[in-house]
C-alpha positions in Angstrom: 10.8 -9.6 12.4 9.9 -8.2 9.1 10.2 -4.4 8.5 8.3 -2.8 5.7 9.9 0.4 4.4 7.8 2.7 2.1 9.2 5.1 -0.5 8.0 7.1 -3.5 5.8 9.6 -1.8 5.7 13.3 -2.7 3.7 16.2 -4.0 1.8 15.9 -7.3 -0.8 17.9 -9.2 -4.3 16.6 -9.4 -4.6 14.2 -12.3 -1.0 13.2 -12.0 0.6 9.9 -11.0 2.9 8.5 -8.4 4.3 5.0 -7.7 4.9 3.9 -4.2 7.2 1.1 -3.3 7.4 -1.0 -0.1 10.4 -3.2 0.5 10.7 -5.8 3.2 13.8 -6.0 5.3 14.8 -8.2 8.2 13.4 -11.8 8.0 12.1 -11.9 4.5 12.1 -15.7 4.2 8.6 -17.0 3.7 5.4 -15.8 2.1 3.6 -12.6 3.0 0.4 -11.0 1.8 0.8 -7.3 1.6 -1.5 -4.3 1.9 -1.6 -0.6 1.6 -3.5 1.7 4.0 -3.8 5.4 4.2 -4.6 8.1 6.8 -5.7 11.5 5.7 -5.7 14.6 8.0 -8.2 14.1 10.8 -9.3 10.8 9.4 -9.1 7.2 10.5 -6.6 4.9 8.7 -8.4 3.2 5.8 -7.8 0.3 3.5 -6.5 1.0 0.1 -5.4 -2.3 -1.6 -4.0 -5.8 -0.9 -2.3 -8.5 -2.8 -1.7 -12.2 -2.0 1.7 -13.7 -1.4 2.1 -14.8 -5.0 0.3 -11.9 -6.6 -2.6 -14.0 -7.8 -5.3 -12.1 -6.0 -5.8 -8.3 -5.5 -8.4 -6.3 -3.7 -9.1 -2.5 -3.8 -11.1 0.0 -1.9 -14.0 1.4 -4.0 -12.5 4.8 -3.7 -9.4 3.8 -5.7 -10.8 1.1 -8.0 -9.7 1.7 -11.5 -7.1 4.3 -10.6 -4.7 2.4 -8.4 -2.9 -0.8 -9.1 -1.1 -3.0 -6.6 1.7 -5.4 -7.8 4.7 -7.2 -6.4 8.1 -8.5 -7.4 9.0 -11.2 -4.9 12.5 -11.5 -6.1 13.0 -7.9 -4.9 10.9 -8.3 -1.8 8.9 -5.3 -3.0 5.3 -4.4 -3.5 4.2 -1.4 -5.5 1.2 0.9 -5.6 0.8 2.7 -8.9 -1.5 5.6 -8.4 -3.0 7.3 -11.4 -5.6 10.1 -11.8 -4.8 11.4 -8.4 -7.3 13.6 -6.6 -6.8 16.0 -3.6 -8.8 13.5 -1.5 -6.0 11.0 -2.0 -3.8 13.2 0.2 -2.7 11.0 3.1 0.1 9.2 4.8 0.4 5.8 3.0 1.3 2.8 5.0 2.5 -0.6 3.9 1.8 -3.7 5.9 2.6 -7.4 5.7 0.9 -10.5 7.1 1.4 -14.3 7.0 -2.3 -14.7 6.7 -3.9 -15.9 3.4 -7.6 -15.3 4.0 -8.5 -12.6 1.5 -9.6 -9.9 1.1 -7.3 -8.9 4.0 -8.7 -5.4 4.3 -8.7 -4.9 8.0 -5.8 -3.5 10.1 -5.9 -6.2 12.7 -5.1 -8.9 10.0 -1.6 -7.4 9.5 1.4 -8.0 11.7 4.1 -5.7 10.3 3.8 -2.0 9.5 6.0 0.6 7.9 6.4 4.1 9.1 4.5 5.6 6.2 5.2 8.0 3.3 3.4 11.3 2.7 1.4 11.8 -0.5 0.1 15.2 -1.2 -2.1 16.0 -4.2 -2.6 19.7 -5.0 -5.6 21.1 -6.8 
């Protein structure tokens, strides 16, 4: 099994930045595409960003395009989500997910096999 673990969440003022990290533990041998999802209060979990196993392709939700950047460092088994120009509407629990699938854009929950517990991001106005 692969166990994603998120970190880096917290409280930030609107317009500020945070960088989330997701590190894979357990069986990390092999190639995994990665994705970030988020769930705001009273809302459904929604796609945020995804990245291919080698980092060659990325995909973003329209709501975060131009503000968020997903990247990965495979030697550290870690994927990052750099979040800039944060807005109160970005407040949510952010989840990291992993999949052995390679069929981009990988923006649907059912395409992912392994999920982290989530990290809270709160953006104040």
